[in-house]
C-alpha positions in Angstrom: -175.6 90.2 43.4 -173.5 87.6 44.9 -170.2 88.5 43.0 -166.7 88.0 44.6 -164.7 90.8 43.7 -160.7 91.6 43.6 -158.5 94.6 42.4 -156.3 94.0 39.7 -154.3 96.8 38.0 -156.4 99.5 39.9 -159.4 97.8 38.7 -162.0 95.7 40.3 -162.8 92.4 39.0 -166.0 90.8 39.7 -167.4 86.9 39.1 -169.5 84.4 40.7 -167.9 81.9 43.0 -167.1 78.9 41.4 -170.4 77.0 42.0 -172.8 79.8 39.9 -172.8 81.4 36.7 -173.5 85.1 35.7 -176.6 85.3 33.9 -177.8 88.4 32.7 -175.1 90.2 35.5 -177.3 88.2 38.2 -175.3 84.8 39.7 -177.3 81.8 39.6 -176.8 78.1 40.8 -178.9 76.8 38.5 -178.4 75.9 34.7 -180.3 77.9 32.1 -183.0 76.0 30.5 -181.2 75.4 26.8 -178.2 73.5 28.8 -180.5 71.4 30.8 -182.6 70.3 27.8 -178.7 69.5 26.3 -177.9 67.4 29.4 -181.0 65.9 30.8 -181.5 62.2 30.2 -182.1 59.2 32.0 -178.3 58.9 33.0 -177.1 62.5 32.5 -177.9 66.0 34.0 -176.4 69.5 34.1 -174.2 70.9 37.1 -172.2 74.2 37.7 -168.8 73.9 37.9 -165.7 76.4 38.2 -168.2 78.7 36.6 -169.1 76.8 33.7 -172.7 74.7 33.2 -171.7 71.1 31.8 -173.2 68.1 31.3 -172.6 65.2 33.4 -173.5 61.7 33.4 -173.6 58.9 36.3 -170.5 56.8 37.1 -169.0 55.2 35.0 -170.5 57.0 32.4 -169.0 60.1 30.3 -170.3 62.9 28.3 -169.7 62.8 24.9 -169.9 66.7 24.2 -169.9 66.0 20.1 -172.9 63.6 20.2 -174.2 65.0 23.4 -175.1 61.7 24.9 -173.3 59.3 27.5 -170.1 56.8 26.7 -168.2 54.2 28.6 -165.0 54.3 28.3 -163.4 50.9 28.0 -162.1 50.5 31.6 -160.6 47.5 33.9 -161.5 47.7 37.4 -160.4 45.9 40.6 -161.2 45.9 44.1 -158.7 45.4 46.7 -159.1 45.7 50.6 -156.4 46.3 53.1 -155.6 47.3 57.0 -154.3 50.8 57.3 -151.7 51.5 60.1 -153.4 54.0 62.4 -151.2 56.7 64.2 -153.8 57.7 66.6 -157.2 56.9 67.8 -159.2 59.6 65.8 -161.6 58.2 63.1 -160.7 58.6 59.8 -163.7 57.6 58.3 -165.6 60.4 59.6 -167.2 62.7 57.1 -165.4 65.6 57.6 -162.1 63.4 57.2 -163.2 60.9 54.8 -162.3 62.9 51.3 -158.7 63.7 53.0 -158.1 59.5 53.1 -159.4 58.9 50.0 -157.5 61.7 48.4 -154.0 60.0 50.4 -155.0 56.5 48.5 -155.3 57.9 45.2 -152.2 59.6 45.4 -150.6 56.3 46.9 -152.1 54.1 44.1 -151.2 56.9 41.5 -147.5 56.9 42.4 -147.7 52.8 42.4 -149.3 52.0 39.1 -148.6 55.3 37.0 -150.4 56.6 34.1 -152.5 53.2 33.6 -154.4 53.7 36.5 -157.4 56.4 35.6 -159.1 56.4 38.7 -159.2 55.1 42.5 -162.2 55.6 44.5 -163.0 54.2 48.4 -165.5 52.1 48.6 -165.3 50.9 52.1 -164.0 52.7 54.9 -163.9 50.6 58.1 -161.2 48.8 60.0 -160.7 47.2 56.2 -160.3 49.9 53.6 -162.1 48.6 50.2 -160.7 50.7 47.3 -161.8 50.3 43.3 -158.8 50.6 41.1 -159.8 51.7 37.5 -157.3 51.0 34.9 -157.5 51.8 31.2 -155.9 49.0 29.8 -155.9 45.6 31.1 -152.8 45.1 33.4 -150.5 42.2 33.6 -151.3 40.0 36.7 -147.4 41.0 37.9 -148.0 44.9 37.3 -151.5 44.2 39.0 -149.7 42.7 42.1 -148.0 45.3 43.0 -149.9 46.5 46.1 -148.8 43.4 47.8 -145.1 43.7 47.5 -143.7 45.6 50.6 -141.0 47.6 48.9 -140.5 50.2 51.5 -140.9 48.0 54.9 -140.8 49.4 58.3 -141.8 47.0 61.5 -145.3 45.7 60.5 -146.2 48.4 57.5 -145.9 49.1 54.2 -144.9 52.5 53.1 -146.8 53.7 49.8 -146.0 57.2 49.0 -146.6 59.5 49.9 -148.4 59.3 52.8 -150.1 55.7 52.9 -149.3 52.9 55.4 -150.5 49.5 54.9 -150.3 46.5 57.7 -148.0 44.0 56.1 -149.7 41.2 54.8 -153.2 42.8 55.2 -153.8 43.0 51.4 -156.4 41.0 49.5 -157.1 40.9 46.0 -157.8 41.9 43.2 -161.7 41.0 42.6 -162.8 42.2 39.1 -165.5 44.5 39.0 -168.5 43.5 36.5 -170.6 46.7 35.6 -173.4 44.6 34.5 -173.8 43.8 38.2 -173.1 47.2 39.8 -174.8 49.4 37.3 -176.3 48.5 33.9 -178.7 45.8 35.4 -179.7 48.5 38.1 -181.3 50.8 35.7 -184.9 50.3 35.0 -185.2 50.9 31.1 -182.7 47.7 30.9 -184.5 45.4 32.4 -188.0 46.6 30.9 -186.5 46.9 27.4 -185.1 43.1 27.5 -181.9 43.8 27.2 -179.2 41.6 28.7 -175.8 42.8 29.8 -172.6 41.1 28.9 -169.2 41.8 29.8 -166.3 41.6 27.2 -162.6 40.6 27.2 -162.2 43.8 25.6 -162.9 46.0 28.3 -166.3 46.9 27.1 -169.7 45.9 27.6 -173.0 45.0 25.6 -176.7 45.6 26.4 -178.0 42.5 24.2 -181.9 42.0 23.4 -182.8 38.9 25.1 -185.0 37.3 22.8 -182.1 37.7 19.8 -184.5 40.3 18.0 -182.1 42.4 16.9 -183.2 45.6 14.8 -179.8 47.2 15.1 -176.7 48.6 17.2 -175.8 51.4 18.5 -172.0 52.1 19.6 -171.1 54.5 22.9 -167.4 54.2 23.4 -167.2 50.9 24.7 -170.7 49.8 25.1 -172.7 48.2 22.7 -176.4 48.2 23.0 -178.9 46.5 20.5 -182.1 47.9 19.5 -184.9 45.4 19.9 -187.2 44.7 17.5 -190.5 43.7 19.5 -193.6 44.6 16.9 -196.2 42.2 16.2 -197.8 42.0 12.7 -200.6 44.9 12.5 -199.1 46.6 15.1 -196.9 49.7 15.9 -194.3 49.1 18.3 -191.9 51.3 20.4 -188.2 49.8 20.5 -185.9 52.2 23.0 -183.0 53.4 21.6 -179.4 53.3 23.2 -179.4 57.0 23.1 -182.7 57.1 25.0 -180.9 55.0 27.9 -178.0 56.9 27.8 -179.1 60.6 27.2 -181.2 61.5 24.8 -184.7 61.8 25.6 -187.1 60.8 22.7 -186.7 56.4 21.7 -186.5 55.6 18.5 -190.6 54.2 17.2 -190.3 51.5 14.5 -193.7 51.7 12.6 -194.9 48.2 11.3 -198.0 48.6 8.8 -200.7 46.4 9.3 -201.2 43.5 6.7 
């Protein structure tokens, strides 16, 4: 069965481990066929976490359970690099320690930037740490550059509570991140369907028809995807919907009548 049992109030209560679900009394690490059908698309898949089946999307997209499709939340991303003070010669970038280092950086950055910071990601872990910070709203320059300030200095390092020490003067950045370059243009269906990506000033992105032949547009959170009409008189033409790119399996077909 593979279940873990504990005694509560003189009764045994059993459940599967967190990475499995109970299907007909047995633990399985696989999503059900129904959930796979709901979740699976170009950018999405089903996974099991905390004994539940959930739909997930490729980062930076997130799953909209109401629309059953991947969407993009409005966001502003920046990359910083810095040198971390080392207390010993151990490699903090080793696989078994990298997660702890990423968590320590995330805690420090959330203390520094507060609720406006939605995510912190360790990109490069070498002599210089490279970190990507994601904000819900566009930060003003003085706020964004707080990481350059050394309010808690000790010798040649700056303490960012609770446990991150950065060598004073080693911080570089911010460098704005463009998701067009980092993500959208790498999706084969985007280039295959003649879509051009544009980063908007409002924190959103647009995938636009390269030829200007827009049939319609679809909104998925902060992402606008144009539906391109590449049809020719007398021929049928298929045009890929934004929903197809972001999670739904069936493309929209635009039927054209012959002349």
